[in-house]
Each structure stands twice: as C-alpha cells, then as structure tokens.
N, C-alpha and C positions, 0 to 999 in steps of 0.2 A: 128329599132335600137333604143339603148338606149342613152339617151343623154349622152354627156361624161362628166356630172356633178353627173348624177346616177351611171355612171359602176364603180365597181371596180377590183380592179386587177385580179381578178380572170375572167372576164368577156374580158378579151383580149386575143390574139392571138399568142401561141409560145413564141417569142421573147419578143415582145410587153407587155408581162406578165412581165418577167424577169426585162426588162427595165426600167418597172413603177414601180416593186418593190424596184430597187435599187435609181432611181434618184426623182419616185412620177409622177404619172397619169396626172398628168397637162404636167410637162415636157418631161416626155414620149409620152404623143401626139403631142408635140411641135415638138419633134425629128423624129416621124412620119411624120409632115405635114411638112416637110423641104427635108427631104430625102426616102420617100418613093418611091417604086419600083428600090432604089439604092440597089446594093451588098457593102456591106460596110466590111472591115479587119479590127484590130486596131492591130498595128504592136506592139509588146511586149516592145516597149520602148517607155514611155511617153513624155521625156523630147529631146531637139533636142542636138544632140553633145556637139553643141557649149557652150549650158548652163551649161551639165554636166563638162566641160572641165572649164568652170568658177568655179564652183561650187569647182570642188578638187585643183586647183590652189587658191581657197582664204581659202579653210579648212585646206591645207597643211597648208597655211602662218600661221595657227592663231594655230597648232603642230599639227593636227590631225594625225594619224600614215598614210602611205601607205596601212599597210595590213588594218588596219582601213576602209580608201577610199576602196580600192576593194571589202571588202565586202559590203559597203555601195552603191556602185555604180554598182554591178556585173559584175565586167571590172577585166582583170586577170593584175595582176600587172604589168606588161614589158607594155602592154597601159597605165597604171596610171602614169609611171616614165615616157614615152615618152613625155605626156600633159603636165608634168610638166616641161622635158627637152626645150620641143618647148615652153614653158612659160618664159622660162629664156634666150630665144634667143633674 
C-alpha cells in the first residue's frame, strides 16, 4: 500500500475518492480515521431548525420578503409565517 502522501484521489476506493475530490485527500483520510466502519447518512438540511428560524426572523426584520425567505430556506410559506408568528409571541 502506498503511503498517504504518495496516494492520489485515483488510488482511493469508492466514496473515499469522491470525498477526497471534494475536501482534499488529507481531510478525507481524517474522516476515514474517525468514522471508518460506520454507515452514515447525511440529512438534506445542513442547518438546525433553530438556526433557520433565527435567520428568518432576522432577515424579515431587515425587510426581506416572505416569498424570498420561502425560496431561500426551502420551506412552505405557511411554515415561514408560523415561525414569524411564534417569534412575535
């Protein structure tokens, strides 16, 4: 087996090749060392619901329209309005 420093992304197996192409080979190796043997699933949402709600409230106060917030955060209009109502209470 080649040393890590001599390896290229082409030398990696499956998902590790894709990961290395995205985050770099050294970072991919760190992820491998930490999570090897585990099966992982990545949710569609990167940010927590709490963070998204805070951003919606902040941006609405700055004058961003509900329609823009709906598009930006991928929520339905009724959910955005619910978040804004809950913040007002």
